N, C-alpha and C positions, 0 to 999 in steps of 0.2 A: 196266164196261171192259173194251173188248175186248183178249186177249190179242194182242202184237206177233208179225204173222208173224215167221217164222223166213228167213233170208236164208245168201244164202256167196256170195262176192267172189271168180272168179276169175281177175279182172285178172292180167295178167302172167304165167300160168302154161302150161307149154306143153299140148298137148290131151292128153296120158297122165295126167299131175299132174292137171289141173283135171276130169277123169272121174274121176278115184280119190277128190277130196277131195267131189265133187259126190255120186258114190253111199255114202261117210257123210253127207255131210248130210239125203240125203232118205233115209235109214235111221233118223238120230237124229230128223228131222223127222217119222217117222211113228209113232215111237215116243213123242214127246210129244203123239200125238194133232193134229196141226196138220194144217188143209184144204190148205194150201200152202205154197212155200219158193220166195221170191225169188232167181231165178237170175242174180246180174250179171258178166256177161260182158266188157263193155265194148262198143261201135261195130266194135272191131276196125281202127280208123285209126292205130293205132303203132306197125304194123310197114314195115318200106322198100317195102311193094308198096303198101300204104296199101286193103288188101282183110282184109274180115273173114275170120279164119280158124277160131276159137275155135268161135265164135256160131254156126257151119252145124254145127261137129261135134260142139256140144252137142245142139243141136236134134235133130241126127237120131241120137246114142243115146235122149235121154228119147225119141224116139216109137220106138223100135227095141226089141228083147227085152229090153234091161238095163235097161232106161227102164220100161217095162211089170212089168217083175220086183218092182222097187223100187217100185209101184205109184203110178206117175205113170198120170191121167187124161188128161191135155190140160196144151198149156201156151201162151200165148199171151205175145206182145210187149212188154212196158213199153217207159218210161221212155225214148221217140224211140231205139226199138231197141237200147237200152245194155241190155236187162235181157229178162229170163223171168219171168213168173207162170205157177209150174208147180202146174197142180190135183192134191190126193193123192187116192188111196181110203185111208181110213180103216183102221187094222189089221183083219184078219180080214171085210172087207166085201169078196163078188165082185167079181172084177173085172168 
């Protein structure tokens, strides 16, 4: 039986708090030897402007130096755009 993929739900968090929680979840997932992390951002339509805010910032952060330093190899949108499937390097693996 495969191990369930870890996930982190960032719904309703402000971007700074969401990125802190995401960094912690990435670190924990890698320590546990997970190959991926499901990051739930929601579609971003719950704000006044009904425009995604959090998902874009999370995607940029994951693709940037912070994400790479925490082992992010890549990401794909999942669950109709309300989540991101993050692919991780195993600890000790070369980038």
